[in-house]
N, C-alpha and C positions, 0 to 999 in steps of 0.2 A: 188716903183717907177713906175713899169709897170701898177699896178692897178690904180694909180693916173692918169697916162697918158691916160689909157683907159677911165676913167671917164671923163676927160677933152674932149677927142675926142667925146664921146657919147653925152655929154651935148652941145658941139659945134654944133652938128647937130640937136638940138632940141630947137627951138625958145622959148618955154615955160620954159625950163630949164635955158636958158640964162636970161630970165626975172625974174625968181624966185630965182636965185642963190644968196646966202648971205654968211655970215661969216662961216656957217657950210660947205658950198661948198669950200670956201677958205681954211679952215683947212684940209678938206679931200683931196683936190687936190694939196696941197702945194708941196709935194715931187714929184708928177708927172710933175710939171712944172719946175723942177730943171735941173741940168746939164745933158744933154743927154749923154755925154761921160762917166760920172761917172755911170749913170744908165746902160749903155751898158756894162761897165766893171764889175759892180756888177753882172749882168746877166751872163756874160761870165764865171766868176770864181765861180759862185754858180748855175750853170746850172741845175743839177739834183734836188737840193732842190727847186729851183725856179719852175721847171716844175711840181713837186709834189704839191707845194703850189697853182699854177695856176689851176691845176686839181681840187683841193679841193674847190677853190673859184668858179670855173665854176659850180661844183656840187651844191654848196650853192645857187648860182644865179638861176640855173635851178629849184631847189626845191621851191624857193620863187616865181618864175614865174608861176610854175604849181599851186601853192596854189592860187595866184591871178587869174589866168586864170580859174581855177575851182571853184572860189568863196568859197574856204576853209578858211573862215575868222577865225574860231577858231584855225585851224592849223597855219595860218599866225601869229596870236597873240601869240601862243605858241613859234614859232621861234623867234619872237621879244622879248618875255620875256626871253628866253634863252640867247639871245645876250645881253640884259640888265643886266642879272645876271653875265655874263662872263666878261663884259667890265672892271669892277674894277681891274681885275687881270692884266690888261695891263697899268694901270695908276700908 
């Protein structure tokens, strides 16, 4: 819920993101646009696990940002390949 909400907020501040958003954005942000009370309750009762997950997510984003900033295209491709390989485990 929180990741989806953050994605929506970030995209809302970027005109290009608004212009290019399509079904993939709709799928990714669906939960973040849901019931705020339910999201708040989920966070309240799963606080420690949520904080740990947010820290891991922040680390992943920072790693991706550094690879793009540094022009580490092979490293970025490796990260994306790992994500591609891991995704079926969640479907």
